[in-house]
RODO-2510 file (C-alpha; in nm, 4 decimals, decimal comma):
residues 131
     n   res          X          Y          Z
     1     x     0,0866     4,5038    -4,0084
     2     x    -0,1352     4,6709    -3,7509
     3     x    -0,0972     4,5177    -3,4030
     4     x    -0,2301     4,6049    -3,0573
     5     x    -0,0167     4,5619    -2,7461
     6     x    -0,1672     4,5569    -2,3966
     7     x     0,0118     4,8294    -2,2048
     8     x     0,0432     4,9952    -1,8647
     9     x     0,0827     5,3394    -2,0265
    10     x     0,0343     5,5407    -2,3462
    11     x     0,3801     5,5155    -2,5113
    12     x     0,6131     5,2665    -2,6774
    13     x     0,8321     5,2872    -2,3647
    14     x     0,5455     5,1761    -2,1357
    15     x     0,5552     4,8228    -1,9989
    16     x     0,3508     4,5443    -2,1566
    17     x     0,0557     4,4729    -1,9284
    18     x     0,0217     4,0961    -1,8798
    19     x    -0,3590     4,1303    -1,8666
    20     x    -0,5450     4,1713    -2,1944
    21     x    -0,8960     4,2619    -2,0795
    22     x    -0,7932     4,4686    -1,7782
    23     x    -0,4947     4,6608    -1,9171
    24     x    -0,5217     5,0434    -1,9003
    25     x    -0,4143     5,1011    -2,2617
    26     x    -0,3697     4,9349    -2,5960
    27     x    -0,0875     5,0681    -2,8085
    28     x    -0,1849     5,0155    -3,1706
    29     x     0,1305     5,0033    -3,3806
    30     x     0,1966     4,9923    -3,7537
    31     x     0,4906     4,7502    -3,7497
    32     x     0,6279     4,8876    -4,0797
    33     x     0,6526     5,2543    -3,9767
    34     x     0,6412     5,2157    -3,5937
    35     x     0,3759     5,4894    -3,5844
    36     x     0,1404     5,4266    -3,2971
    37     x    -0,1779     5,5351    -3,1286
    38     x    -0,2600     5,4903    -2,7589
    39     x    -0,6180     5,3767    -2,7010
    40     x    -0,7609     5,3800    -2,3502
    41     x    -0,9214     5,0476    -2,2598
    42     x    -1,2750     5,1505    -2,1708
    43     x    -1,3525     4,7927    -2,0572
    44     x    -1,0786     4,7832    -1,7945
    45     x    -1,3066     4,8530    -1,4973
    46     x    -1,6067     4,6523    -1,6189
    47     x    -1,7421     4,4267    -1,3440
    48     x    -1,7680     4,1470    -1,6022
    49     x    -1,7009     4,0982    -1,9712
    50     x    -1,3796     4,3048    -1,9772
    51     x    -1,2089     4,0639    -2,2183
    52     x    -1,4980     4,0642    -2,4647
    53     x    -1,5268     4,4436    -2,4454
    54     x    -1,1522     4,4821    -2,5021
    55     x    -1,1684     4,2424    -2,7989
    56     x    -1,4524     4,4456    -2,9484
    57     x    -1,2517     4,7676    -2,8985
    58     x    -0,9451     4,6183    -3,0677
    59     x    -1,1498     4,4796    -3,3574
    60     x    -1,3019     4,8247    -3,4169
    61     x    -0,9504     4,9591    -3,4806
    62     x    -0,8819     4,7057    -3,7561
    63     x    -0,5874     4,5332    -3,5916
    64     x    -0,4618     4,2043    -3,7304
    65     x    -0,2855     4,0772    -3,4180
    66     x    -0,2720     4,1250    -3,0404
    67     x     0,0438     4,1033    -2,8310
    68     x    -0,0087     4,0543    -2,4573
    69     x     0,0947     3,8519    -2,1554
    70     x    -0,2159     3,6382    -2,1222
    71     x    -0,5687     3,6144    -2,2644
    72     x    -0,8724     3,4777    -2,0815
    73     x    -1,1076     3,2265    -2,2435
    74     x    -1,3807     3,4755    -2,3398
    75     x    -1,1346     3,7229    -2,4919
    76     x    -0,9605     3,4349    -2,6710
    77     x    -1,2912     3,3267    -2,8206
    78     x    -1,3878     3,6824    -2,9233
    79     x    -1,0484     3,7638    -3,0776
    80     x    -1,0404     3,4331    -3,2661
    81     x    -1,3925     3,4909    -3,3975
    82     x    -1,2840     3,8334    -3,5258
    83     x    -0,9882     3,6765    -3,7083
    84     x    -0,7306     3,8510    -3,4883
    85     x    -0,4091     3,6580    -3,4283
    86     x    -0,2975     3,6289    -3,0656
    87     x     0,0606     3,6366    -2,9344
    88     x     0,1010     3,5761    -2,5601
    89     x     0,3906     3,5744    -2,3177
    90     x     0,5179     3,9230    -2,4110
    91     x     0,7252     4,1151    -2,1528
    92     x     0,9290     4,4338    -2,1278
    93     x     0,8338     4,7559    -2,3012
    94     x     0,5829     4,7828    -2,5822
    95     x     0,8774     4,8598    -2,8143
    96     x     1,0545     4,5400    -2,6943
    97     x     0,7392     4,3371    -2,7627
    98     x     0,7042     4,4810    -3,1143
    99     x     1,0704     4,4079    -3,1893
   100     x     1,0269     4,0505    -3,0588
   101     x     0,7186     4,0125    -3,2787
   102     x     0,8985     4,1470    -3,5861
   103     x     1,1943     3,9182    -3,5131
   104     x     0,9721     3,6097    -3,4895
   105     x     1,0485     3,5612    -3,1193
   106     x     0,6850     3,5492    -3,0024
   107     x     0,4701     3,2416    -3,0331
   108     x     0,1252     3,2648    -3,1841
   109     x    -0,1602     3,1318    -2,9719
   110     x    -0,1920     3,0672    -2,6024
   111     x     0,1437     2,9238    -2,5084
   112     x     0,2459     2,6282    -2,2946
   113     x     0,2017     2,6973    -1,9255
   114     x    -0,0857     2,9344    -1,9879
   115     x    -0,4237     2,8260    -1,8539
   116     x    -0,5771     2,7375    -2,1883
   117     x    -0,3129     2,5136    -2,3471
   118     x    -0,1029     2,5627    -2,6574
   119     x    -0,2042     2,6750    -3,0014
   120     x    -0,4877     2,8802    -3,1353
   121     x    -0,8551     2,8032    -3,1098
   122     x    -1,1020     2,8488    -3,3909
   123     x    -1,4571     2,9569    -3,3138
   124     x    -1,7014     3,0014    -3,5981
   125     x    -2,0303     3,0948    -3,4322
   126     x    -1,9648     3,3818    -3,1927
   127     x    -2,1542     3,7073    -3,2021
   128     x    -1,9808     4,0010    -3,0361
   129     x    -2,2040     4,2348    -2,8367
   130     x    -2,2640     4,5691    -3,0085
   131     x    -2,3454     4,7985    -2,7155
***
């Protein structure tokens, strides 16, 4: 499975960044082979719409799931509309987060205690910006 992890740096040993839309990098990992690619988050410094821009970037890389600390409401909506599964509450290194994901130790959706409640949200009529 191809997953993207929000990260503070460009390697598997970098820390998971708790912010999805404003993280410096996404580490895109093939969970079968552990091969990865570091993708700079070009939306990180956007004055607004960073979460939607980051979701668009991730979707363009064909990922099936995102692992992060937290996801804002606009990014949640955009990722859900793109059919990308969301796993929040990740900590430690990117490698730790991938191992937790593979071991079934991460919960899908926005977890309890996060600002947007528990579970996933389904949105059917969202158009992602193309510019």
